[in-house]
Residue, then its C-alpha position, 0 to 999 in steps of 0.5 A: m736580366p737578359e744577357l748576350p745569349e738571351v738577346e742573341t736568341t731574341a734576335r734569332g727569334i724575331r728576324p724571321h717574322v720582321v725583316g722585309k716587312t713594311i711598317v704601317d703604324v707605331i703605338v708608344r703607350d708609355a715613352r718613360l723607359r730608361w730613356r724616353i722613347p723619341s716623339g719622332l719614333a712613329s714618323h721615322l718608321r711609318g712606311n719603312k721596312i726593317d732590312k735587318v736585325e742585329r746584335r751589338a752586346k746586348y742591344l738589338l738593332l733594327r735596321t731600316h733604309t733611313g736609320t736604326v731603331l736601338v733596343h735594350l730589354g733592360m732588367s725585365g723586357n722582352l719582344r713578342i711577335l703577335p697579331a696586331d689586334t691582341p689586346h695590350q696588357k699593363h706593361d706593353h709599351v710599344d707596338i711596331i705594326f706591320a702590313d701583314h697585321t702582325c706587331l713587334r710588342m715591347r713589354d718592360p715591367r721595370r721600365f730599364g729598357a730603352m727604344l731609340w732611334c739613330d739617324d747615322d751609324c748607330h755603332d757611332h752612338k754614345l751607348l755603343r761607341a766605347l764597347g769593347p769587342e764582341p766575344l765570339s768575334d776574332a777580335l777577342d783572343g788571348n793576346y788582346l786580353f794579355e796586352l790589355s790587362r798588363r799592370r791591372k790590379v783589377a780582379v780577372k773576373l771583374f776585368i772580363m765582365d767590364a763592358h770596355t774589355v769585352v761585351g757580354v760576359g755576364n756574371i753566370y758566364a764569367n764564373e763558368a768560363l774561369f772554372l773552365a779555364g782553372i783560374r781563380p775569379s779573384r787573381a789579378a788580371g795583370r798576373i795571368k799569363r799570355d797562355e792562360y788567356d788563351t784558354l780563358v778566351k776558348a772557354i769564354k767562347q764555348v760557354l756562350r755558344d753553348a748558351i745560345e745553342q741552347g737557347g735556340t730551342t726556344l725561338r717558337d716562344y716568340v710567336r706565342s701570345t703568352g710571351d713566355l721567353g722559356y729562357f734556358q738554363l745552363k748545366l752550370n759547374v760552379y755558379g750558384k752551387a756554393g758547398e756542393a762538390c766540385p764536378r771535377c775533384g769533388h771539393a766543395i765550391k767556394q763562394i766569394r763576393q766581388g763588385q756586388r756580385s757572388s762568385f763561385y770557384c773550386s779552390q782546388c782546380q782554379r789557381 
C-alpha cells in the first residue's frame, strides 16, 4: 500500500505537470472503486484548471476554483502523466485530459482507491475531518502525544499508527521510529514519559523526511509510459529483520504480532 512518503512523492511528481493546466475532458472507464466515482465528475472538471496539488494524510487533493478532487491510491493504485492518446490498459480507470494533450491517468488493479469530488472545503469531508495532525507539522510534538496518551493502555506502536492520533505513520515507519527512539513497541502508550515522546517525535519526523527525500529521486518515473513508480527502499534498521543482528548492539532482532501487523525490535536497545 502506498504510504505517506509515497503519496507525498506522487504529489511532488505530478504537480509540475498538472498545475495551471485546463481540463478538457474526463474519461471514467470504471467507476467501481472503493467508493463509486461520482457521475458528475466530468462536468465539474471540464473547463476547470488545477490550481494546486496538496496532500492530506494519504489523500491527494487536486484543487480547482470550484472544488477539489480527492484521490486515494488504495492498496495498489498510482497516477501517471501520459500523452492523452496512450492506449489504456485493463486497470486504467480514469483519465483527466488537459488542453496540451497530456493526461493524468489513474490505475488501480485492486480498486481499493477513490476519486471523489468535494464542492466545499474538503478538510470537512467525512474522510478527513477526524484525522490527526500531519507528522511533519508543528502540531505534532512531544507534549501533544504525551497528553493524548495519558491513561491509555494501548501499545505505543498501535497508538502512533492510529490516524486519529497522527496521520501517516505506517507500519514500517512506526517500527523504525521506535527503534531510533529506543522505545519497545509493546509498551503502553500511557506509561511513556514526556521526554521519551519528545525523542519519539523527532524520530518519526526523521524517518519520514528521509523516506520522502529518497523518494524524490524517482520523480522522473511519473512521466514514463510504463508507469513504474520506482518506490524507494529505506535503509531499514529493524523492519523485516527478525533474527538478524541489531545494527547498534549486535543482539538478535525480535518479531512479535501487534494488531495483525508484525513488529520488529531489539530487546537490548529498546525499553
